[in-house]
Backbone atoms as SQL, in Angstrom:
CREATE TABLE atoms (id INTEGER PRIMARY KEY, chain TEXT, resi INTEGER, resn TEXT, atom TEXT, x REAL, y REAL, z REAL);
INSERT INTO atoms VALUES
  (1, 'A', 1, 'MET', 'N', -6.120, 10.795, -18.528),
  (2, 'A', 1, 'MET', 'CA', -4.882, 11.230, -18.077),
  (3, 'A', 1, 'MET', 'C', -4.089, 10.974, -19.451),
  (4, 'A', 2, 'GLU', 'N', -3.050, 12.231, -19.376),
  (5, 'A', 2, 'GLU', 'CA', -2.272, 12.300, -20.728),
  (6, 'A', 2, 'GLU', 'C', -0.759, 11.991, -20.354),
  (7, 'A', 3, 'LYS', 'N', 0.082, 11.912, -21.407),
  (8, 'A', 3, 'LYS', 'CA', 1.463, 11.704, -21.297),
  (9, 'A', 3, 'LYS', 'C', 2.232, 12.782, -21.110),
  (10, 'A', 4, 'PHE', 'N', 3.418, 12.695, -20.308),
  (11, 'A', 4, 'PHE', 'CA', 3.930, 13.903, -20.088),
  (12, 'A', 4, 'PHE', 'C', 5.401, 13.457, -20.220),
  (13, 'A', 5, 'THR', 'N', 6.262, 14.394, -20.781),
  (14, 'A', 5, 'THR', 'CA', 7.556, 14.104, -21.109),
  (15, 'A', 5, 'THR', 'C', 8.536, 15.245, -20.356),
  (16, 'A', 6, 'LEU', 'N', 9.535, 15.007, -19.749),
  (17, 'A', 6, 'LEU', 'CA', 10.288, 15.924, -19.066),
  (18, 'A', 6, 'LEU', 'C', 11.884, 15.469, -19.620),
  (19, 'A', 7, 'ILE', 'N', 12.402, 16.817, -19.871),
  (20, 'A', 7, 'ILE', 'CA', 13.935, 16.567, -20.271),
  (21, 'A', 7, 'ILE', 'C', 14.824, 17.558, -19.194),
  (22, 'A', 8, 'ASN', 'N', 16.099, 16.934, -19.191),
  (23, 'A', 8, 'ASN', 'CA', 16.827, 17.677, -18.319),
  (24, 'A', 8, 'ASN', 'C', 17.465, 18.918, -18.829),
  (25, 'A', 9, 'LYS', 'N', 18.316, 19.575, -18.100),
  (26, 'A', 9, 'LYS', 'CA', 18.941, 21.051, -18.609),
  (27, 'A', 9, 'LYS', 'C', 19.717, 20.853, -19.776),
  (28, 'A', 10, 'ALA', 'N', 20.606, 19.763, -19.637),
  (29, 'A', 10, 'ALA', 'CA', 21.689, 19.529, -20.551),
  (30, 'A', 10, 'ALA', 'C', 21.061, 18.888, -22.034),
  (31, 'A', 11, 'ARG', 'N', 19.557, 18.689, -21.809),
  (32, 'A', 11, 'ARG', 'CA', 18.854, 18.095, -23.056),
  (33, 'A', 11, 'ARG', 'C', 19.529, 16.795, -23.415),
  (34, 'A', 12, 'SER', 'N', 19.948, 15.992, -22.476),
  (35, 'A', 12, 'SER', 'CA', 20.693, 14.703, -22.873),
  (36, 'A', 12, 'SER', 'C', 19.731, 13.519, -22.240),
  (37, 'A', 13, 'ARG', 'N', 18.769, 13.824, -21.400),
  (38, 'A', 13, 'ARG', 'CA', 18.134, 12.470, -20.624),
  (39, 'A', 13, 'ARG', 'C', 16.702, 13.026, -20.782),
  (40, 'A', 14, 'ILE', 'N', 15.659, 11.990, -21.042),
  (41, 'A', 14, 'ILE', 'CA', 14.128, 12.311, -20.791),
  (42, 'A', 14, 'ILE', 'C', 13.548, 11.305, -20.038),
  (43, 'A', 15, 'LYS', 'N', 12.480, 11.426, -19.446),
  (44, 'A', 15, 'LYS', 'CA', 11.540, 10.737, -18.727),
  (45, 'A', 15, 'LYS', 'C', 10.199, 10.958, -19.197),
  (46, 'A', 16, 'VAL', 'N', 9.562, 9.795, -19.478),
  (47, 'A', 16, 'VAL', 'CA', 8.226, 9.928, -19.981),
  (48, 'A', 16, 'VAL', 'C', 7.156, 9.356, -19.062),
  (49, 'A', 17, 'PHE', 'N', 6.230, 10.114, -18.650),
  (50, 'A', 17, 'PHE', 'CA', 5.118, 9.601, -17.618),
  (51, 'A', 17, 'PHE', 'C', 3.865, 9.371, -18.362),
  (52, 'A', 18, 'GLU', 'N', 3.463, 8.226, -18.270),
  (53, 'A', 18, 'GLU', 'CA', 2.077, 7.912, -18.976),
  (54, 'A', 18, 'GLU', 'C', 1.228, 7.122, -18.442),
  (55, 'A', 19, 'PRO', 'N', -0.223, 7.020, -18.262),
  (56, 'A', 19, 'PRO', 'CA', -0.958, 6.155, -17.821),
  (57, 'A', 19, 'PRO', 'C', -0.549, 4.643, -17.983),
  (58, 'A', 20, 'PHE', 'N', -0.842, 3.684, -17.049),
  (59, 'A', 20, 'PHE', 'CA', -0.451, 2.282, -17.127),
  (60, 'A', 20, 'PHE', 'C', -1.912, 1.613, -17.004),
  (61, 'A', 21, 'GLU', 'N', -2.563, 1.097, -17.927),
  (62, 'A', 21, 'GLU', 'CA', -3.744, 0.337, -17.751),
  (63, 'A', 21, 'GLU', 'C', -3.408, -1.376, -17.733),
  (64, 'A', 22, 'ASP', 'N', -4.297, -1.794, -16.815),
  (65, 'A', 22, 'ASP', 'CA', -3.967, -3.339, -16.536),
  (66, 'A', 22, 'ASP', 'C', -4.726, -4.153, -17.420),
  (67, 'A', 23, 'SER', 'N', -4.374, -4.487, -18.562),
  (68, 'A', 23, 'SER', 'CA', -5.114, -5.170, -19.482),
  (69, 'A', 23, 'SER', 'C', -5.729, -6.645, -19.069),
  (70, 'A', 24, 'SER', 'N', -5.262, -7.011, -17.869),
  (71, 'A', 24, 'SER', 'CA', -5.863, -8.259, -17.178),
  (72, 'A', 24, 'SER', 'C', -6.846, -7.962, -16.562),
  (73, 'A', 25, 'LYS', 'N', -7.511, -6.868, -16.432),
  (74, 'A', 25, 'LYS', 'CA', -8.726, -6.649, -15.724),
  (75, 'A', 25, 'LYS', 'C', -9.738, -6.367, -16.794),
  (76, 'A', 26, 'ASN', 'N', -11.065, -6.359, -16.481),
  (77, 'A', 26, 'ASN', 'CA', -12.108, -6.103, -17.601),
  (78, 'A', 26, 'ASN', 'C', -12.367, -4.757, -17.790),
  (79, 'A', 27, 'SER', 'N', -12.464, -3.867, -16.528),
  (80, 'A', 27, 'SER', 'CA', -12.458, -2.408, -16.897),
  (81, 'A', 27, 'SER', 'C', -11.234, -1.964, -16.721),
  (82, 'A', 28, 'PRO', 'N', -10.797, -0.997, -17.571),
  (83, 'A', 28, 'PRO', 'CA', -9.522, -0.365, -17.712),
  (84, 'A', 28, 'PRO', 'C', -9.481, 0.945, -16.706),
  (85, 'A', 29, 'ILE', 'N', -8.887, 0.341, -15.560),
  (86, 'A', 29, 'ILE', 'CA', -8.979, 1.371, -14.456),
  (87, 'A', 29, 'ILE', 'C', -7.363, 1.837, -14.456),
  (88, 'A', 30, 'ILE', 'N', -6.957, 3.018, -14.439),
  (89, 'A', 30, 'ILE', 'CA', -5.642, 3.580, -14.357),
  (90, 'A', 30, 'ILE', 'C', -5.264, 3.853, -13.105),
  (91, 'A', 31, 'ASN', 'N', -4.360, 3.088, -12.301),
  (92, 'A', 31, 'ASN', 'CA', -4.262, 3.035, -10.873),
  (93, 'A', 31, 'ASN', 'C', -2.546, 3.081, -11.063),
  (94, 'A', 32, 'ALA', 'N', -1.776, 3.276, -11.983),
  (95, 'A', 32, 'ALA', 'CA', -0.497, 3.221, -11.860),
  (96, 'A', 32, 'ALA', 'C', 0.145, 4.012, -13.235),
  (97, 'A', 33, 'ILE', 'N', 1.281, 4.441, -13.094),
  (98, 'A', 33, 'ILE', 'CA', 2.120, 5.302, -14.071),
  (99, 'A', 33, 'ILE', 'C', 3.276, 4.393, -14.709),
  (100, 'A', 34, 'LEU', 'N', 3.315, 4.433, -15.855),
  (101, 'A', 34, 'LEU', 'CA', 4.666, 3.947, -16.603),
  (102, 'A', 34, 'LEU', 'C', 5.508, 4.904, -16.588),
  (103, 'A', 35, 'ILE', 'N', 6.755, 4.977, -16.491),
  (104, 'A', 35, 'ILE', 'CA', 7.670, 5.762, -16.311),
  (105, 'A', 35, 'ILE', 'C', 9.071, 5.208, -17.335),
  (106, 'A', 36, 'SER', 'N', 9.085, 5.741, -18.413),
  (107, 'A', 36, 'SER', 'CA', 10.080, 5.436, -19.174),
  (108, 'A', 36, 'SER', 'C', 11.226, 6.373, -19.431),
  (109, 'A', 37, 'TYR', 'N', 12.233, 5.846, -19.453),
  (110, 'A', 37, 'TYR', 'CA', 13.718, 6.825, -19.450),
  (111, 'A', 37, 'TYR', 'C', 14.535, 6.514, -20.420),
  (112, 'A', 38, 'GLY', 'N', 15.287, 7.606, -20.894),
  (113, 'A', 38, 'GLY', 'CA', 16.168, 7.361, -22.058),
  (114, 'A', 38, 'GLY', 'C', 17.144, 8.431, -22.199),
  (115, 'A', 39, 'CYS', 'N', 17.961, 8.477, -23.404),
  (116, 'A', 39, 'CYS', 'CA', 18.868, 9.388, -23.494),
  (117, 'A', 39, 'CYS', 'C', 18.769, 10.055, -24.884),
  (118, 'A', 40, 'VAL', 'N', 19.145, 11.241, -25.154),
  (119, 'A', 40, 'VAL', 'CA', 18.990, 11.876, -26.223),
  (120, 'A', 40, 'VAL', 'C', 20.509, 12.097, -26.836),
  (121, 'A', 41, 'PHE', 'N', 20.867, 11.567, -27.889),
  (122, 'A', 41, 'PHE', 'CA', 22.226, 11.753, -28.507),
  (123, 'A', 41, 'PHE', 'C', 22.407, 12.838, -29.413),
  (124, 'A', 42, 'LYS', 'N', 21.260, 13.150, -30.432),
  (125, 'A', 42, 'LYS', 'CA', 21.458, 14.433, -31.038),
  (126, 'A', 42, 'LYS', 'C', 20.092, 14.789, -31.051),
  (127, 'A', 43, 'ARG', 'N', 20.059, 16.181, -31.196),
  (128, 'A', 43, 'ARG', 'CA', 18.598, 16.896, -31.193),
  (129, 'A', 43, 'ARG', 'C', 17.738, 16.324, -32.016),
  (130, 'A', 44, 'SER', 'N', 18.300, 16.133, -33.298),
  (131, 'A', 44, 'SER', 'CA', 17.261, 15.474, -34.415),
  (132, 'A', 44, 'SER', 'C', 16.916, 14.115, -34.579),
  (133, 'A', 45, 'SER', 'N', 17.473, 13.412, -33.400),
  (134, 'A', 45, 'SER', 'CA', 17.111, 12.062, -33.398),
  (135, 'A', 45, 'SER', 'C', 16.337, 11.484, -32.361),
  (136, 'A', 46, 'LYS', 'N', 15.519, 10.660, -32.515),
  (137, 'A', 46, 'LYS', 'CA', 14.603, 9.947, -31.445),
  (138, 'A', 46, 'LYS', 'C', 15.461, 9.661, -30.322),
  (139, 'A', 47, 'PRO', 'N', 15.020, 9.636, -28.958),
  (140, 'A', 47, 'PRO', 'CA', 15.596, 9.214, -27.864),
  (141, 'A', 47, 'PRO', 'C', 15.775, 7.791, -27.779),
  (142, 'A', 48, 'VAL', 'N', 16.951, 7.253, -27.187),
  (143, 'A', 48, 'VAL', 'CA', 17.036, 6.027, -27.144),
  (144, 'A', 48, 'VAL', 'C', 16.447, 5.421, -25.617),
  (145, 'A', 49, 'VAL', 'N', 15.589, 4.345, -25.545),
  (146, 'A', 49, 'VAL', 'CA', 15.045, 4.138, -24.315),
  (147, 'A', 49, 'VAL', 'C', 16.117, 3.016, -23.447),
  (148, 'A', 50, 'LYS', 'N', 16.213, 3.385, -22.286),
  (149, 'A', 50, 'LYS', 'CA', 17.057, 2.703, -21.387),
  (150, 'A', 50, 'LYS', 'C', 16.241, 1.737, -20.756),
  (151, 'A', 51, 'GLY', 'N', 15.048, 1.989, -20.546),
  (152, 'A', 51, 'GLY', 'CA', 14.292, 1.236, -19.464),
  (153, 'A', 51, 'GLY', 'C', 13.043, 1.886, -19.168),
  (154, 'A', 52, 'SER', 'N', 12.009, 1.103, -18.486),
  (155, 'A', 52, 'SER', 'CA', 10.887, 1.546, -17.825),
  (156, 'A', 52, 'SER', 'C', 10.420, 0.723, -16.750),
  (157, 'A', 53, 'ARG', 'N', 9.537, 1.579, -16.028),
  (158, 'A', 53, 'ARG', 'CA', 8.941, 0.876, -14.656),
  (159, 'A', 53, 'ARG', 'C', 7.587, 1.298, -14.469),
  (160, 'A', 54, 'VAL', 'N', 6.907, 0.523, -13.775),
  (161, 'A', 54, 'VAL', 'CA', 5.414, 0.922, -13.416),
  (162, 'A', 54, 'VAL', 'C', 5.544, 1.386, -11.662),
  (163, 'A', 55, 'GLU', 'N', 5.175, 2.511, -11.608),
  (164, 'A', 55, 'GLU', 'CA', 4.953, 2.915, -10.106),
  (165, 'A', 55, 'GLU', 'C', 3.390, 3.323, -9.763),
  (166, 'A', 56, 'SER', 'N', 3.327, 3.576, -8.624),
  (167, 'A', 56, 'SER', 'CA', 1.891, 4.190, -8.158),
  (168, 'A', 56, 'SER', 'C', 1.893, 5.448, -8.627),
  (169, 'A', 57, 'ILE', 'N', 0.568, 5.975, -8.619),
  (170, 'A', 57, 'ILE', 'CA', 0.355, 7.539, -8.904),
  (171, 'A', 57, 'ILE', 'C', 1.171, 8.187, -7.994),
  (172, 'A', 58, 'GLU', 'N', 1.095, 7.946, -6.815),
  (173, 'A', 58, 'GLU', 'CA', 1.841, 8.917, -5.698),
  (174, 'A', 58, 'GLU', 'C', 3.235, 8.804, -5.853),
  (175, 'A', 59, 'VAL', 'N', 3.808, 7.763, -6.117),
  (176, 'A', 59, 'VAL', 'CA', 5.399, 7.848, -6.257),
  (177, 'A', 59, 'VAL', 'C', 5.692, 8.511, -7.683),
  (178, 'A', 60, 'ALA', 'N', 4.811, 8.267, -8.730),
  (179, 'A', 60, 'ALA', 'CA', 5.102, 9.136, -9.987),
  (180, 'A', 60, 'ALA', 'C', 5.200, 10.543, -9.652),
  (181, 'A', 61, 'ARG', 'N', 4.148, 10.881, -9.027),
  (182, 'A', 61, 'ARG', 'CA', 3.915, 12.311, -8.785),
  (183, 'A', 61, 'ARG', 'C', 4.931, 13.118, -8.139),
  (184, 'A', 62, 'ASN', 'N', 5.385, 12.349, -7.033),
  (185, 'A', 62, 'ASN', 'CA', 6.564, 12.712, -6.244),
  (186, 'A', 62, 'ASN', 'C', 7.975, 12.792, -7.183),
  (187, 'A', 63, 'GLU', 'N', 8.009, 11.845, -8.027),
  (188, 'A', 63, 'GLU', 'CA', 9.298, 11.746, -8.957),
  (189, 'A', 63, 'GLU', 'C', 9.270, 12.903, -9.870),
  (190, 'A', 64, 'TYR', 'N', 8.179, 13.408, -10.155),
  (191, 'A', 64, 'TYR', 'CA', 7.666, 14.233, -11.398),
  (192, 'A', 64, 'TYR', 'C', 8.028, 15.579, -10.684),
  (193, 'A', 65, 'LYS', 'N', 7.378, 15.765, -9.368),
  (194, 'A', 65, 'LYS', 'CA', 7.810, 17.004, -8.839),
  (195, 'A', 65, 'LYS', 'C', 9.183, 17.210, -8.388),
  (196, 'A', 66, 'LYS', 'N', 9.728, 16.319, -8.068),
  (197, 'A', 66, 'LYS', 'CA', 11.404, 16.318, -7.676),
  (198, 'A', 66, 'LYS', 'C', 12.230, 16.685, -8.817),
  (199, 'A', 67, 'LEU', 'N', 12.017, 16.100, -10.087),
  (200, 'A', 67, 'LEU', 'CA', 12.476, 16.329, -11.142),
  (201, 'A', 67, 'LEU', 'C', 12.489, 18.048, -11.573),
  (202, 'A', 68, 'LEU', 'N', 11.166, 18.340, -11.580),
  (203, 'A', 68, 'LEU', 'CA', 10.796, 19.877, -11.898),
  (204, 'A', 68, 'LEU', 'C', 11.673, 20.908, -10.986),
  (205, 'A', 69, 'GLU', 'N', 11.813, 20.392, -9.564),
  (206, 'A', 69, 'GLU', 'CA', 12.514, 21.169, -8.821),
  (207, 'A', 69, 'GLU', 'C', 14.045, 21.078, -9.010),
  (208, 'A', 70, 'GLU', 'N', 14.414, 19.986, -9.714),
  (209, 'A', 70, 'GLU', 'CA', 15.746, 19.874, -10.269),
  (210, 'A', 70, 'GLU', 'C', 16.183, 20.773, -11.555),
  (211, 'A', 71, 'GLY', 'N', 15.250, 21.190, -12.066),
  (212, 'A', 71, 'GLY', 'CA', 15.331, 22.169, -13.332),
  (213, 'A', 71, 'GLY', 'C', 14.977, 21.279, -14.627),
  (214, 'A', 72, 'TRP', 'N', 14.616, 20.033, -14.526),
  (215, 'A', 72, 'TRP', 'CA', 13.841, 19.434, -15.684),
  (216, 'A', 72, 'TRP', 'C', 12.658, 20.191, -16.354),
  (217, 'A', 73, 'GLU', 'N', 12.500, 20.150, -17.509),
  (218, 'A', 73, 'GLU', 'CA', 11.360, 20.921, -18.140),
  (219, 'A', 73, 'GLU', 'C', 10.378, 20.141, -19.033),
  (220, 'A', 74, 'LYS', 'N', 9.238, 20.616, -18.881),
  (221, 'A', 74, 'LYS', 'CA', 8.157, 19.839, -19.724),
  (222, 'A', 74, 'LYS', 'C', 8.456, 20.070, -21.147),
  (223, 'A', 75, 'THR', 'N', 8.263, 19.096, -21.996),
  (224, 'A', 75, 'THR', 'CA', 8.490, 19.397, -23.512),
  (225, 'A', 75, 'THR', 'C', 7.405, 18.380, -24.211),
  (226, 'A', 76, 'CYS', 'N', 7.099, 18.830, -25.328),
  (227, 'A', 76, 'CYS', 'CA', 6.186, 17.856, -26.299),
  (228, 'A', 76, 'CYS', 'C', 6.861, 17.348, -27.429),
  (229, 'A', 77, 'ARG', 'N', 8.407, 17.730, -27.552),
  (230, 'A', 77, 'ARG', 'CA', 9.121, 17.269, -28.652),
  (231, 'A', 77, 'ARG', 'C', 9.063, 15.916, -28.993),
  (232, 'A', 78, 'PHE', 'N', 9.239, 15.070, -28.002),
  (233, 'A', 78, 'PHE', 'CA', 9.083, 13.881, -28.261),
  (234, 'A', 78, 'PHE', 'C', 7.813, 12.933, -28.112),
  (235, 'A', 79, 'ASN', 'N', 6.834, 13.783, -27.888),
  (236, 'A', 79, 'ASN', 'CA', 5.570, 13.180, -27.742),
  (237, 'A', 79, 'ASN', 'C', 5.163, 12.666, -29.267),
  (238, 'A', 80, 'ILE', 'N', 5.081, 11.315, -29.601),
  (239, 'A', 80, 'ILE', 'CA', 4.773, 10.844, -30.576),
  (240, 'A', 80, 'ILE', 'C', 3.752, 9.694, -30.410),
  (241, 'A', 81, 'LYS', 'N', 2.999, 9.465, -31.483),
  (242, 'A', 81, 'LYS', 'CA', 1.899, 8.255, -31.248),
  (243, 'A', 81, 'LYS', 'C', 2.590, 6.955, -31.066),
  (244, 'A', 82, 'LYS', 'N', 3.522, 6.488, -31.481),
  (245, 'A', 82, 'LYS', 'CA', 4.168, 5.104, -31.437),
  (246, 'A', 82, 'LYS', 'C', 5.058, 5.148, -30.239),
  (247, 'A', 83, 'LYS', 'N', 5.383, 3.858, -29.696),
  (248, 'A', 83, 'LYS', 'CA', 6.169, 3.784, -28.599),
  (249, 'A', 83, 'LYS', 'C', 7.699, 3.832, -29.228),
  (250, 'A', 84, 'TRP', 'N', 8.643, 4.400, -28.386),
  (251, 'A', 84, 'TRP', 'CA', 9.902, 4.673, -28.897),
  (252, 'A', 84, 'TRP', 'C', 10.680, 3.440, -28.532);
């Protein structure tokens, strides 16, 4: 499973959906999604993270679908190797 980043129409807010692996278990089973959200103040700068939460895959899919229906777009612009 890969990481997906959505940005709103005004290009001022982003949400990042990425797999969440429970490190307390022996086998890395992905059964949840980490949703991080933040603000973009300038196009040339990195986004500022406001927070994050862990949701079930079904809840994350529903939120992703709802955001796409609201006009958010998928972007690769902020997909970087390090956490922001």
